[in-house]
Every structure is written in structure tokens, then in C-alpha cells.
C-alpha positions as CSV (number, residue, x, y, z in Angstrom):
1,M,-180.1,-29.3,50.2
2,Q,-178.5,-31.6,52.6
3,L,-174.7,-31.8,52.8
4,A,-174.8,-35.6,52.0
5,N,-176.6,-34.8,48.7
6,I,-174.1,-32.1,47.8
7,I,-171.1,-34.4,48.5
8,S,-172.7,-37.3,46.6
9,G,-173.7,-35.0,43.7
10,F,-170.1,-33.9,43.3
11,G,-169.0,-37.6,43.4
12,V,-171.5,-38.6,40.8
13,T,-170.5,-35.7,38.6
14,F,-166.8,-36.8,38.7
15,I,-167.8,-40.4,37.8
16,L,-170.1,-39.2,35.0
17,A,-167.5,-36.8,33.7
18,G,-165.0,-39.7,33.3
19,F,-167.7,-41.8,31.6
20,F,-168.7,-39.0,29.2
21,L,-165.1,-38.1,28.3
22,S,-164.2,-41.7,27.6
23,T,-167.3,-42.5,25.7
24,F,-166.7,-39.6,23.3
25,K,-163.0,-40.5,23.1
26,L,-161.9,-37.3,24.7
27,I,-159.8,-39.3,27.2
28,K,-158.5,-42.8,27.3
29,T,-159.9,-45.3,29.9
30,D,-156.3,-46.2,30.8
31,S,-155.2,-42.6,31.6
32,V,-154.3,-41.2,34.9
33,F,-157.0,-38.6,34.6
34,Y,-159.7,-41.2,34.0
35,Y,-158.7,-43.1,37.1
36,V,-158.4,-40.0,39.2
37,L,-161.9,-38.9,38.2
38,N,-163.2,-42.3,39.3
39,I,-161.3,-42.4,42.6
40,I,-162.4,-38.9,43.6
41,G,-166.0,-39.6,42.4
42,G,-166.2,-42.9,44.0
43,G,-164.8,-41.6,47.3
44,L,-167.1,-38.6,47.5
45,A,-170.2,-40.7,46.5
46,C,-169.2,-43.3,49.1
47,Y,-168.9,-40.7,51.8
48,G,-172.2,-39.2,50.9
49,S,-173.7,-42.7,51.1
50,V,-172.2,-43.3,54.5
51,L,-173.8,-40.0,55.7
52,I,-177.3,-41.1,54.6
53,K,-176.6,-44.6,55.9
54,S,-177.2,-46.3,52.5
55,V,-175.3,-49.6,52.8
56,P,-175.8,-50.8,49.2
57,F,-174.5,-47.5,47.7
58,T,-171.7,-47.3,50.3
59,I,-170.5,-50.7,49.1
60,L,-171.0,-49.9,45.4
61,E,-169.2,-46.5,45.5
62,G,-166.5,-47.8,47.9
63,I,-165.7,-50.7,45.5
64,W,-165.8,-48.3,42.6
65,G,-163.2,-46.1,44.1
66,L,-161.0,-49.0,45.2
67,V,-161.1,-50.6,41.8
68,A,-160.1,-47.3,40.2
69,A,-157.3,-46.9,42.8
70,V,-156.0,-50.4,41.9
71,G,-156.2,-49.5,38.2
72,L,-154.2,-46.4,38.7
73,I,-151.5,-48.2,40.7
74,K,-151.4,-50.9,38.1
75,L,-151.1,-48.2,35.4
76,L,-148.3,-46.4,37.2
77,T,-146.3,-49.5,38.1
78,N,-146.5,-50.9,34.6
79,S,-145.7,-47.5,32.9
80,K,-142.1,-47.1,31.7
81,T,-142.2,-43.4,32.1
82,I,-143.5,-42.6,35.6
83,A,-143.6,-38.8,36.1
């Protein structure tokens, strides 16, 4: 298996884990953990897409990770109890 596929596979696993956990109400979609799963997943999947030179998926996964990062920043700056 190619390195790009392994990296992308881990990325997609993180994204799907967040989706699964939130769908079954095991985590909230406005939790730090949810955003971190999506940031890591989007970043890894984006990097894997860069390695295979897939522009559409690079854009998709890059934006996915960026939106999750913005969501995390927004959550942390609006939170009254930042740890």
C-alpha cells in the first residue's frame, strides 16, 4: 500500500470517527474533541491528496480542516471556562 493511501486512510478514519460519535450522540458537535478529530482528519486527508496530486480532494479536505479549526477557535474564544 502506498504511503499516500495510508495517510489518507488515517485522515478519513478520524473524520468518520467524529461523524459516527456525533451521530450516535456519544460526543457533541460543539466539543473540542469533535473539532480536533476533524482538524487532524482533514489535515491528514488533505496531505494524502496532495501526495497523489488530486486537486479536488486537496481543496475539499483542506477546507474541511480549516473550517474545523475556525470552529475550534470560535468555541474556545466564546467559552467562559477555557482550560
